[in-house]
PASEBA-1860 file (N, C-alpha, C; in nm, 3 decimals):
! residues 283
1> MRRDRFGA> 6.201/4.020/0.455/6.189/3.929/0.296/6.057/3.959/0.229 ~ 5.936/3.952/0.313/5.800/3.939/0.215/5.794/4.110/0.162 ~ 5.866/4.231/0.257/5.855/4.316/0.178/5.942/4.323/0.061 ~ 6.063/4.286/0.064/6.161/4.267/-0.057/6.102/4.205/-0.197 ~ 6.014/4.101/-0.147/5.917/3.987/-0.282/5.816/4.130/-0.345 ~ 5.761/4.176/-0.236/5.643/4.289/-0.279/5.700/4.376/-0.343 ~ 5.830/4.408/-0.291/5.893/4.540/-0.370/5.934/4.483/-0.497 ~ 6.013/4.396/-0.516/6.067/4.334/-0.665/5.919/4.302/-0.745
9> FAKVKMLG> 5.819/4.268/-0.673/5.691/4.239/-0.786/5.601/4.349/-0.824 ~ 5.649/4.462/-0.718/5.584/4.548/-0.756/5.613/4.667/-0.937 ~ 5.810/4.626/-0.852/5.891/4.685/-1.001/5.894/4.614/-1.109 ~ 5.843/4.492/-1.090/5.796/4.419/-1.238/5.690/4.503/-1.279 ~ 5.601/4.512/-1.182/5.447/4.529/-1.247/5.474/4.700/-1.346 ~ 5.573/4.736/-1.293/5.622/4.910/-1.314/5.676/4.902/-1.456 ~ 5.769/4.803/-1.480/5.830/4.787/-1.591/5.747/4.730/-1.701 ~ 5.631/4.648/-1.668/5.538/4.591/-1.751/5.422/4.677/-1.776
17> RLVRHPLV> 5.404/4.780/-1.695/5.300/4.899/-1.765/5.426/5.011/-1.880 ~ 5.523/5.006/-1.841/5.611/5.101/-1.904/5.665/5.038/-2.089 ~ 5.631/4.928/-2.081/5.664/4.874/-2.178/5.565/4.876/-2.291 ~ 5.409/4.953/-2.245/5.327/4.951/-2.324/5.294/5.060/-2.369 ~ 5.399/5.158/-2.318/5.481/5.305/-2.427/5.615/5.314/-2.442 ~ 5.648/5.247/-2.562/5.775/5.248/-2.600/5.845/5.382/-2.624 ~ 5.736/5.481/-2.646/5.813/5.589/-2.662/5.917/5.650/-2.533 ~ 5.802/5.656/-2.435/5.842/5.696/-2.290/5.971/5.651/-2.242
25> LTLLGTAL> 5.919/5.458/-2.280/6.069/5.403/-2.237/6.187/5.421/-2.308 ~ 6.191/5.457/-2.414/6.272/5.504/-2.481/6.359/5.610/-2.487 ~ 6.273/5.730/-2.429/6.338/5.846/-2.391/6.402/5.828/-2.267 ~ 6.327/5.754/-2.180/6.383/5.739/-2.032/6.514/5.653/-2.070 ~ 6.519/5.554/-2.165/6.658/5.488/-2.158/6.795/5.591/-2.209 ~ 6.731/5.687/-2.293/6.857/5.757/-2.398/6.874/5.816/-2.297 ~ 6.788/5.927/-2.210/6.838/6.015/-2.102/6.961/5.898/-2.022 ~ 6.926/5.804/-1.988/6.990/5.747/-1.942/7.146/5.685/-1.943
33> FIAVSVGV> 7.149/5.622/-2.081/7.264/5.638/-2.180/7.326/5.790/-2.207 ~ 7.291/5.865/-2.204/7.395/5.997/-2.172/7.436/6.018/-2.077 ~ 7.320/6.009/-1.952/7.420/6.024/-1.834/7.472/5.905/-1.796 ~ 7.508/5.831/-1.824/7.578/5.724/-1.755/7.715/5.742/-1.859 ~ 7.677/5.779/-1.976/7.812/5.834/-2.061/7.875/5.925/-2.046 ~ 7.821/6.081/-1.993/7.886/6.198/-1.909/7.939/6.140/-1.801 ~ 7.855/6.049/-1.740/7.907/6.023/-1.634/8.063/5.977/-1.586 ~ 8.084/5.842/-1.721/8.199/5.770/-1.700/8.313/5.842/-1.742
41> TAATVWVT> 8.281/5.975/-1.856/8.386/6.003/-1.940/8.436/6.152/-1.792 ~ 8.347/6.160/-1.693/8.368/6.252/-1.631/8.448/6.193/-1.513 ~ 8.443/6.129/-1.452/8.489/6.018/-1.349/8.677/5.970/-1.440 ~ 8.664/5.948/-1.557/8.784/5.922/-1.610/8.850/6.067/-1.645 ~ 8.808/6.132/-1.649/8.888/6.272/-1.671/8.929/6.288/-1.511 ~ 8.863/6.285/-1.417/8.885/6.330/-1.300/8.996/6.213/-1.188 ~ 8.978/6.113/-1.247/9.088/6.034/-1.221/9.230/6.035/-1.231 ~ 9.199/6.036/-1.439/9.330/6.036/-1.514/9.397/6.188/-1.510
49> GTHISLVA> 9.327/6.315/-1.501/9.355/6.386/-1.500/9.426/6.457/-1.631 ~ 9.323/6.407/-1.735/9.361/6.409/-1.887/9.224/6.538/-1.898 ~ 9.240/6.571/-2.029/9.153/6.707/-2.098/9.070/6.620/-2.208 ~ 8.988/6.664/-2.268/8.881/6.623/-2.377/8.831/6.739/-2.419 ~ 8.883/6.730/-2.557/8.833/6.831/-2.667/8.664/6.848/-2.655 ~ 8.631/6.959/-2.664/8.465/7.002/-2.694/8.361/6.929/-2.787 ~ 8.426/6.897/-2.933/8.399/6.746/-2.996/8.368/6.643/-2.910 ~ 8.481/6.608/-2.878/8.424/6.471/-2.798/8.353/6.505/-2.714
57> TDLLIVMP> 8.312/6.603/-2.639/8.240/6.632/-2.559/8.086/6.613/-2.592 ~ 8.135/6.729/-2.669/7.954/6.689/-2.786/7.922/6.517/-2.790 ~ 8.006/6.503/-2.883/7.977/6.323/-2.919/7.931/6.238/-2.812 ~ 7.932/6.258/-2.644/7.904/6.180/-2.526/7.782/6.217/-2.551 ~ 7.716/6.310/-2.597/7.598/6.307/-2.576/7.537/6.295/-2.764 ~ 7.598/6.345/-2.821/7.474/6.273/-2.919/7.499/6.150/-2.980 ~ 7.583/6.075/-2.957/7.634/5.952/-2.971/7.503/5.849/-2.935 ~ 7.532/5.869/-2.791/7.372/5.820/-2.718/7.231/5.843/-2.754
65> ALIAPAAM> 7.252/5.989/-2.775/7.140/6.023/-2.817/7.078/5.943/-2.952 ~ 7.166/5.916/-3.077/7.106/5.850/-3.204/7.110/5.688/-3.191 ~ 7.248/5.650/-3.142/7.189/5.512/-3.100/7.116/5.428/-3.026 ~ 7.074/5.477/-2.879/6.997/5.423/-2.777/6.859/5.420/-2.879 ~ 6.821/5.554/-2.895/6.633/5.522/-3.001/6.640/5.398/-3.086 ~ 6.774/5.421/-3.151/6.741/5.316/-3.303/6.732/5.191/-3.258 ~ 6.823/5.162/-3.104/6.850/4.997/-3.079/6.711/4.959/-2.987 ~ 6.681/5.072/-2.909/6.543/5.043/-2.818/6.405/5.024/-2.894
73> YPLLILIK> 6.416/5.140/-2.953/6.244/5.177/-3.012/6.183/5.034/-3.092 ~ 6.235/4.949/-3.171/6.217/4.835/-3.240/6.213/4.811/-3.117 ~ 6.315/4.721/-3.069/6.325/4.643/-2.961/6.168/4.640/-2.867 ~ 6.133/4.742/-2.785/5.988/4.802/-2.742/5.892/4.770/-2.816 ~ 5.906/4.797/-2.932/5.789/4.799/-3.017/5.749/4.597/-3.014 ~ 5.846/4.542/-3.065/5.837/4.404/-3.060/5.778/4.341/-2.939 ~ 5.852/4.389/-2.833/5.822/4.317/-2.689/5.686/4.339/-2.648 ~ 5.627/4.479/-2.709/5.472/4.542/-2.705/5.370/4.432/-2.720
81> RQRELRAD> 5.404/4.429/-2.854/5.309/4.364/-2.977/5.326/4.209/-2.918 ~ 5.454/4.152/-2.867/5.453/4.008/-2.835/5.339/3.987/-2.696 ~ 5.362/4.067/-2.641/5.245/4.082/-2.500/5.113/4.126/-2.547 ~ 5.064/4.174/-2.611/4.944/4.189/-2.694/4.895/4.049/-2.737 ~ 4.979/4.031/-2.808/4.971/3.851/-2.896/4.911/3.774/-2.770 ~ 5.016/3.792/-2.665/4.971/3.686/-2.564/4.860/3.707/-2.508 ~ 4.841/3.825/-2.457/4.729/3.851/-2.409/4.600/3.817/-2.506 ~ 4.568/3.827/-2.613/4.457/3.785/-2.736/4.441/3.638/-2.735
89> LERMVRTD> 4.565/3.589/-2.744/4.575/3.436/-2.726/4.480/3.368/-2.591 ~ 4.551/3.433/-2.462/4.501/3.393/-2.366/4.349/3.398/-2.326 ~ 4.303/3.515/-2.368/4.170/3.565/-2.432/4.082/3.463/-2.476 ~ 4.168/3.422/-2.595/4.064/3.368/-2.715/4.060/3.209/-2.624 ~ 4.174/3.173/-2.589/4.146/3.023/-2.553/4.058/3.055/-2.431 ~ 3.972/3.133/-2.400/3.879/3.142/-2.262/3.776/3.203/-2.263 ~ 3.744/3.238/-2.424/3.654/3.310/-2.480/3.560/3.223/-2.550 ~ 3.436/3.219/-2.548/3.345/3.163/-2.694/3.345/3.250/-2.754
97> VLTDLPNR> 3.341/3.233/-2.863/3.387/3.298/-3.002/3.245/3.363/-3.054 ~ 3.160/3.269/-3.027/3.037/3.318/-3.100/2.947/3.451/-3.033 ~ 2.914/3.403/-2.854/2.892/3.479/-2.737/2.986/3.589/-2.691 ~ 3.111/3.562/-2.699/3.198/3.659/-2.646/3.185/3.648/-2.499 ~ 3.102/3.497/-2.432/3.115/3.465/-2.284/3.273/3.389/-2.260 ~ 3.320/3.404/-2.144/3.385/3.246/-2.130/3.334/3.129/-2.150 ~ 3.426/3.053/-2.162/3.363/2.932/-2.229/3.438/2.808/-2.079 ~ 3.393/2.690/-2.129/3.381/2.598/-2.064/3.542/2.596/-1.984
105> RAFFEFAQ> 3.646/2.607/-2.018/3.731/2.592/-1.964/3.759/2.724/-1.881 ~ 3.750/2.875/-1.885/3.755/2.948/-1.809/3.631/2.912/-1.694 ~ 3.507/2.909/-1.728/3.369/2.849/-1.632/3.491/2.807/-1.520 ~ 3.507/2.657/-1.539/3.628/2.557/-1.446/3.703/2.634/-1.347 ~ 3.770/2.703/-1.421/3.898/2.813/-1.367/3.801/2.876/-1.258 ~ 3.715/2.974/-1.301/3.645/3.037/-1.178/3.600/2.938/-1.088 ~ 3.515/2.825/-1.099/3.476/2.767/-1.003/3.574/2.703/-0.929 ~ 3.695/2.665/-0.963/3.828/2.628/-0.881/3.839/2.689/-0.776
113> AAFAPTKS> 3.829/2.842/-0.848/3.884/2.962/-0.752/3.764/2.970/-0.650 ~ 3.643/2.954/-0.669/3.505/2.974/-0.587/3.490/2.867/-0.465 ~ 3.576/2.766/-0.541/3.548/2.631/-0.444/3.655/2.573/-0.366 ~ 3.782/2.688/-0.367/3.890/2.660/-0.292/3.898/2.646/-0.164 ~ 3.948/2.544/-0.085/3.929/2.470/0.041/3.968/2.593/0.118 ~ 4.017/2.706/0.114/4.142/2.803/0.228/3.967/2.878/0.213 ~ 3.880/2.910/0.165/3.766/3.005/0.192/3.710/2.982/0.309 ~ 3.614/3.058/0.368/3.560/3.036/0.506/3.414/3.016/0.410
121> QDERQAVA> 3.331/2.950/0.516/3.236/2.894/0.507/3.156/3.036/0.440 ~ 3.135/3.115/0.471/3.037/3.235/0.450/3.115/3.300/0.276 ~ 3.222/3.258/0.263/3.257/3.306/0.093/3.253/3.191/0.013 ~ 3.189/3.069/0.064/3.166/2.942/-0.009/2.997/2.962/-0.054 ~ 2.923/2.988/0.000/2.799/3.010/-0.021/2.815/3.029/-0.184 ~ 2.706/2.995/-0.266/2.718/2.979/-0.378/2.610/2.917/-0.480 ~ 2.554/2.970/-0.540/2.461/2.962/-0.612/2.516/2.902/-0.793 ~ 2.446/2.818/-0.879/2.464/2.766/-0.982/2.318/2.748/-1.050
129> MMIDVDHF> 2.341/2.752/-1.178/2.227/2.761/-1.270/2.270/2.745/-1.382 ~ 2.205/2.636/-1.452/2.244/2.600/-1.599/2.125/2.654/-1.674 ~ 2.111/2.684/-1.780/2.015/2.779/-1.863/2.013/2.685/-1.990 ~ 1.887/2.652/-2.032/1.875/2.555/-2.169/1.815/2.636/-2.294 ~ 1.822/2.694/-2.395/1.697/2.742/-2.484/1.662/2.638/-2.493 ~ 1.524/2.681/-2.494/1.398/2.566/-2.495/1.394/2.554/-2.697 ~ 1.372/2.418/-2.758/1.362/2.385/-2.884/1.436/2.490/-2.976 ~ 1.577/2.453/-2.939/1.666/2.490/-3.014/1.699/2.465/-3.154
137> KRINDSYG> 1.695/2.355/-3.141/1.700/2.266/-3.256/1.606/2.297/-3.349 ~ 1.480/2.294/-3.338/1.381/2.352/-3.417/1.401/2.510/-3.474 ~ 1.436/2.540/-3.402/1.513/2.725/-3.438/1.587/2.703/-3.562 ~ 1.729/2.621/-3.536/1.808/2.605/-3.638/1.780/2.537/-3.780 ~ 1.642/2.442/-3.733/1.623/2.374/-3.853/1.510/2.459/-3.946 ~ 1.434/2.523/-3.834/1.311/2.631/-3.926/1.373/2.748/-3.978 ~ 1.473/2.819/-3.939/1.512/2.934/-3.976/1.665/2.937/-4.009 ~ 1.741/2.843/-3.986/1.885/2.842/-4.058/1.946/2.864/-3.920
145> HDVGDVVL> 2.078/2.806/-3.936/2.224/2.861/-3.843/2.225/2.962/-3.824 ~ 2.214/3.039/-3.898/2.252/3.190/-3.875/2.160/3.287/-3.770 ~ 2.050/3.210/-3.781/1.936/3.309/-3.714/1.983/3.189/-3.566 ~ 2.008/3.095/-3.570/2.069/3.005/-3.468/2.150/3.071/-3.359 ~ 2.276/3.158/-3.441/2.348/3.228/-3.395/2.311/3.320/-3.315 ~ 2.242/3.386/-3.433/2.175/3.529/-3.347/2.103/3.530/-3.195 ~ 2.003/3.427/-3.218/1.940/3.429/-3.101/2.030/3.385/-2.937 ~ 2.156/3.285/-2.986/2.233/3.238/-2.873/2.308/3.370/-2.857
153> KRVAGVIR> 2.337/3.487/-2.911/2.386/3.606/-2.876/2.345/3.690/-2.802 ~ 2.169/3.662/-2.835/2.131/3.754/-2.757/2.056/3.694/-2.577 ~ 2.037/3.558/-2.601/2.046/3.500/-2.475/2.166/3.552/-2.402 ~ 2.276/3.541/-2.453/2.421/3.536/-2.385/2.392/3.662/-2.338 ~ 2.360/3.782/-2.390/2.319/3.919/-2.375/2.279/3.938/-2.259 ~ 2.110/3.895/-2.285/2.034/3.892/-2.170/2.089/3.790/-2.005 ~ 2.157/3.703/-2.018/2.182/3.643/-1.894/2.297/3.750/-1.840 ~ 2.390/3.808/-1.894/2.517/3.848/-1.866/2.439/4.027/-1.769
161> DEIAAAKP> 2.344/4.069/-1.884/2.305/4.180/-1.808/2.217/4.160/-1.656 ~ 2.155/4.068/-1.692/2.045/4.030/-1.543/2.187/3.995/-1.433 ~ 2.270/3.958/-1.475/2.371/3.869/-1.330/2.416/4.030/-1.308 ~ 2.502/4.073/-1.394/2.535/4.163/-1.345/2.440/4.334/-1.255 ~ 2.354/4.301/-1.315/2.184/4.360/-1.259/2.192/4.346/-1.066 ~ 2.201/4.206/-1.091/2.177/4.153/-0.959/2.306/4.159/-0.848 ~ 2.397/4.219/-0.877/2.518/4.244/-0.830/2.545/4.145/-0.698 ~ 2.606/4.012/-0.728/2.637/3.927/-0.647/2.762/3.938/-0.595
169> ASWTVARI> 2.871/3.936/-0.489/2.997/3.962/-0.480/3.088/3.911/-0.590 ~ 3.068/3.799/-0.625/3.190/3.756/-0.790/3.053/3.655/-0.882 ~ 3.098/3.624/-0.988/2.998/3.558/-1.067/3.051/3.552/-1.222 ~ 3.026/3.462/-1.258/3.092/3.466/-1.404/2.950/3.312/-1.459 ~ 2.929/3.387/-1.592/2.839/3.278/-1.692/2.926/3.302/-1.834 ~ 2.854/3.173/-1.850/2.958/3.060/-1.969/2.871/2.991/-2.031 ~ 2.914/3.015/-2.195/2.829/2.889/-2.288/2.957/2.771/-2.286 ~ 2.907/2.623/-2.217/2.954/2.581/-2.225/2.955/2.458/-2.304
177> GGEEFALL> 2.869/2.485/-2.387/2.830/2.376/-2.484/2.679/2.442/-2.547 ~ 2.696/2.392/-2.687/2.575/2.402/-2.787/2.491/2.541/-2.722 ~ 2.327/2.513/-2.655/2.249/2.584/-2.650/2.249/2.603/-2.477 ~ 2.359/2.554/-2.461/2.380/2.554/-2.267/2.449/2.638/-2.239 ~ 2.427/2.741/-2.128/2.474/2.810/-2.068/2.489/2.796/-1.918 ~ 2.596/2.796/-1.851/2.580/2.796/-1.678/2.619/2.911/-1.618 ~ 2.603/2.917/-1.491/2.568/3.033/-1.412/2.662/3.016/-1.317 ~ 2.757/3.092/-1.223/2.783/3.098/-1.126/2.802/3.208/-1.038
185> AEGLAPGA> 2.740/3.246/-0.929/2.749/3.333/-0.825/2.798/3.299/-0.696 ~ 2.868/3.384/-0.663/2.889/3.389/-0.538/2.810/3.535/-0.428 ~ 2.760/3.504/-0.280/2.701/3.588/-0.204/2.578/3.634/-0.255 ~ 2.494/3.534/-0.368/2.352/3.559/-0.363/2.271/3.518/-0.279 ~ 2.154/3.576/-0.209/2.052/3.539/-0.102/1.975/3.441/-0.211 ~ 1.894/3.331/-0.143/1.805/3.207/-0.223/1.724/3.317/-0.300 ~ 1.643/3.422/-0.206/1.556/3.531/-0.242/1.575/3.593/-0.413 ~ 1.729/3.642/-0.344/1.786/3.692/-0.492/1.800/3.590/-0.633
193> AARLAERI> 1.877/3.486/-0.619/1.890/3.375/-0.668/1.767/3.360/-0.749 ~ 1.645/3.341/-0.686/1.539/3.328/-0.757/1.421/3.430/-0.843 ~ 1.474/3.555/-0.798/1.437/3.638/-0.880/1.518/3.654/-1.015 ~ 1.623/3.635/-1.031/1.759/3.645/-1.083/1.703/3.536/-1.204 ~ 1.664/3.400/-1.166/1.623/3.318/-1.289/1.477/3.347/-1.356 ~ 1.391/3.409/-1.249/1.282/3.457/-1.307/1.294/3.585/-1.417 ~ 1.402/3.662/-1.355/1.441/3.788/-1.482/1.443/3.705/-1.570 ~ 1.571/3.612/-1.578/1.634/3.577/-1.775/1.480/3.514/-1.809
201> CIQVHRWV> 1.409/3.403/-1.728/1.324/3.376/-1.824/1.244/3.505/-1.901 ~ 1.185/3.607/-1.801/1.093/3.691/-1.851/1.178/3.758/-1.937 ~ 1.288/3.822/-1.980/1.382/3.905/-2.055/1.403/3.830/-2.177 ~ 1.424/3.698/-2.186/1.441/3.601/-2.288/1.326/3.637/-2.381 ~ 1.208/3.583/-2.319/1.080/3.592/-2.347/1.049/3.740/-2.430 ~ 1.079/3.821/-2.338/1.023/3.939/-2.399/1.133/4.003/-2.527 ~ 1.286/3.986/-2.519/1.341/4.027/-2.603/1.443/3.927/-2.731 ~ 1.450/3.808/-2.707/1.498/3.708/-2.791/1.397/3.686/-2.911
209> GAGDALDP> 1.406/3.712/-3.008/1.344/3.765/-3.149/1.238/3.775/-3.131 ~ 1.198/3.888/-3.068/1.082/4.020/-3.074/1.090/4.112/-3.176 ~ 1.003/4.112/-3.246/1.029/4.175/-3.351/1.073/4.130/-3.499 ~ 1.108/4.032/-3.494/1.151/3.906/-3.609/1.062/3.818/-3.606 ~ 1.077/3.769/-3.739/0.968/3.649/-3.785/1.016/3.511/-3.704 ~ 1.007/3.501/-3.555/1.044/3.407/-3.489/0.935/3.335/-3.418 ~ 0.894/3.235/-3.334/0.870/3.234/-3.299/0.900/3.282/-3.122 ~ 0.831/3.244/-3.009/0.882/3.335/-2.913/1.016/3.267/-2.837
217> VTVSIGVA> 1.112/3.287/-2.818/1.223/3.247/-2.783/1.203/3.197/-2.600 ~ 1.226/3.055/-2.558/1.235/3.079/-2.400/1.321/2.989/-2.329 ~ 1.366/2.969/-2.207/1.450/2.908/-2.150/1.451/2.850/-2.029 ~ 1.451/2.716/-2.026/1.434/2.610/-1.880/1.556/2.666/-1.837 ~ 1.520/2.671/-1.648/1.658/2.691/-1.576/1.659/2.629/-1.460 ~ 1.759/2.540/-1.456/1.801/2.477/-1.305/1.855/2.529/-1.233 ~ 1.855/2.578/-1.088/1.910/2.681/-1.012/1.942/2.528/-0.863 ~ 2.054/2.547/-0.860/2.105/2.457/-0.757/2.215/2.546/-0.621
225> FRTAGIGI> 2.182/2.547/-0.501/2.248/2.581/-0.395/2.371/2.532/-0.327 ~ 2.505/2.576/-0.317/2.580/2.483/-0.246/2.530/2.448/-0.158 ~ 2.599/2.372/-0.074/2.608/2.298/0.090/2.692/2.234/0.153 ~ 2.721/2.200/0.202/2.819/2.167/0.281/2.884/2.092/0.211 ~ 3.013/2.012/0.179/3.073/1.864/0.101/3.043/1.889/-0.018 ~ 2.949/1.989/-0.104/2.919/1.945/-0.215/3.037/2.048/-0.309 ~ 3.086/1.928/-0.422/3.184/2.019/-0.473/3.123/2.086/-0.615 ~ 3.183/2.121/-0.720/3.098/2.255/-0.804/3.073/2.113/-0.939
233> DRLLKEAD> 3.099/1.974/-0.934/3.063/1.879/-1.035/2.934/1.861/-1.017 ~ 2.905/1.850/-0.873/2.784/1.795/-0.787/2.711/1.920/-0.824 ~ 2.727/2.009/-0.785/2.636/2.113/-0.754/2.566/2.159/-0.947 ~ 2.703/2.159/-1.014/2.616/2.160/-1.164/2.520/2.003/-1.222 ~ 2.531/1.925/-1.131/2.433/1.822/-1.175/2.335/1.819/-1.127 ~ 2.344/1.898/-0.965/2.175/1.906/-0.951/2.117/2.013/-1.002 ~ 2.165/2.099/-1.078/2.120/2.208/-1.162/2.096/2.169/-1.263 ~ 2.172/2.120/-1.353/2.163/2.008/-1.477/2.013/1.912/-1.443
241> DAVYIAKA> 1.977/1.819/-1.298/1.868/1.732/-1.364/1.754/1.850/-1.321 ~ 1.763/1.963/-1.263/1.638/2.057/-1.230/1.585/2.095/-1.384 ~ 1.730/2.138/-1.491/1.658/2.190/-1.584/1.565/2.055/-1.658 ~ 1.647/1.942/-1.645/1.555/1.807/-1.721/1.383/1.833/-1.636 ~ 1.378/1.885/-1.524/1.259/1.850/-1.454/1.161/1.989/-1.494 ~ 1.189/2.112/-1.534/1.193/2.219/-1.602/1.079/2.200/-1.751 ~ 1.213/2.110/-1.828/1.153/2.075/-1.957/1.034/1.976/-1.958 ~ 1.050/1.883/-1.855/0.954/1.802/-1.872/0.820/1.847/-1.830
249> NGRDRWVV> 0.804/1.958/-1.731/0.677/2.015/-1.677/0.655/2.165/-1.789 ~ 0.659/2.181/-1.909/0.650/2.250/-2.034/0.715/2.358/-2.037 ~ 0.853/2.339/-1.991/0.953/2.448/-2.032/0.966/2.602/-1.980 ~ 1.003/2.696/-2.056/1.017/2.837/-1.996/0.949/2.868/-1.852 ~ 1.065/2.793/-1.775/1.005/2.797/-1.640/1.146/2.717/-1.557 ~ 1.167/2.803/-1.464/1.249/2.745/-1.342/1.250/2.683/-1.253 ~ 1.370/2.600/-1.212/1.304/2.504/-1.086/1.412/2.477/-0.988 ~ 1.422/2.455/-0.909/1.530/2.471/-0.781/1.538/2.353/-0.731
257> AGEERIER> 1.651/2.302/-0.742/1.713/2.141/-0.712/1.662/2.119/-0.617 ~ 1.621/1.976/-0.546/1.575/1.940/-0.426/1.435/2.000/-0.389 ~ 1.352/2.062/-0.446/1.227/2.150/-0.434/1.157/2.080/-0.496 ~ 1.007/2.082/-0.450/0.923/2.037/-0.499/0.828/2.152/-0.628 ~ 0.898/2.263/-0.589/0.869/2.410/-0.647/0.905/2.426/-0.827 ~ 0.866/2.427/-0.888/0.869/2.458/-1.003/0.756/2.588/-1.060 ~ 0.832/2.686/-1.094/0.823/2.840/-1.111/0.792/2.863/-1.256 ~ 0.705/2.902/-1.306/0.684/3.001/-1.424/0.664/3.143/-1.418
265> ARRAPRPL> 0.750/3.179/-1.485/0.775/3.342/-1.508/0.635/3.389/-1.500 ~ 0.621/3.518/-1.418/0.490/3.588/-1.444/0.549/3.720/-1.531 ~ 0.467/3.741/-1.606/0.564/3.820/-1.757/0.450/3.927/-1.831 ~ 0.478/4.050/-1.857/0.401/4.087/-1.966/0.393/4.042/-2.105 ~ 0.339/4.080/-2.184/0.322/4.069/-2.298/0.451/4.098/-2.359 ~ 0.479/4.037/-2.491/0.619/4.073/-2.547/0.618/4.220/-2.649 ~ 0.701/4.290/-2.648/0.716/4.426/-2.697/0.653/4.435/-2.813 ~ 0.620/4.522/-2.895/0.584/4.581/-3.010/0.737/4.533/-3.075
273> PQPANDRV> 0.720/4.473/-3.241/0.800/4.510/-3.311/0.906/4.598/-3.325 ~ 1.042/4.581/-3.332/1.189/4.641/-3.341/1.173/4.664/-3.484 ~ 1.250/4.787/-3.504/1.272/4.857/-3.596/1.299/4.753/-3.720 ~ 1.248/4.765/-3.847/1.290/4.652/-3.947/1.471/4.643/-3.984 ~ 1.526/4.755/-3.917/1.677/4.718/-3.984/1.755/4.656/-3.858 ~ 1.673/4.641/-3.714/1.743/4.532/-3.633/1.648/4.407/-3.629 ~ 1.626/4.384/-3.721/1.505/4.235/-3.741/1.642/4.126/-3.808 ~ 1.609/3.987/-3.689/1.649/3.864/-3.805/1.630/3.855/-3.921
281> AAG> 1.749/3.854/-4.007/1.682/3.809/-4.122/1.659/3.647/-4.142 ~ 1.510/3.636/-4.081/1.503/3.469/-4.093/1.454/3.436/-4.226 ~ 1.539/3.312/-4.261/1.512/3.242/-4.432/1.596/3.122/-4.372
END
């Protein structure tokens, strides 16, 4: 029974892949129509013992070859476009339009899967980070919201690149509101998570706003590790509390929830200005 269910599922997936290629499916359908038409006619002739003319035989092939494509191809194009539209809509409702990161809804869908009770204790090991852009209101007020949008895009890119480079077992990073980003990763050791937080601080300061008429852009990060009995809401609350501690101690640093350690990233000087055509038009 289980094998049959998986076999049916595989057939549905195969059909879905074929729908993405309407011309191929149309040709296959036309060949099937012709084969059925010829087969039914041949069976009728054999059973009744009647004979059909050469013209009628040709029509058995020509008519399906004309009718099947005319009927199938527009329908398959419509189905393909509906599937693409549905996929686009599903992506839109889970994506932050500005940064192209997952949004709050997509983040919590990932978190629910990561915190599923069916997972083993090792699989449930997770680290959460809340990342907040420092003095973001000042950036908007001083340079305009268009520049603030560019800053958020660049910060999002730095976070995404750094978490991907850290190579946890699974991860997501999302913009959950305003200048706040949330990161959740499984299979990342505490030392690796600390290095990740430091790298994000360093790279944001190094690249976001570098070469533009901007003050240095920095972030404050709260880090929280999952322990037994803690759900995603509690974990994010601990990480968010750690962000406030980081900000209270001067910003541009990261704090591990439940520890006294407050770390400021050790960094090299900011790079030289970028070419003029790659700068933010501050105004």
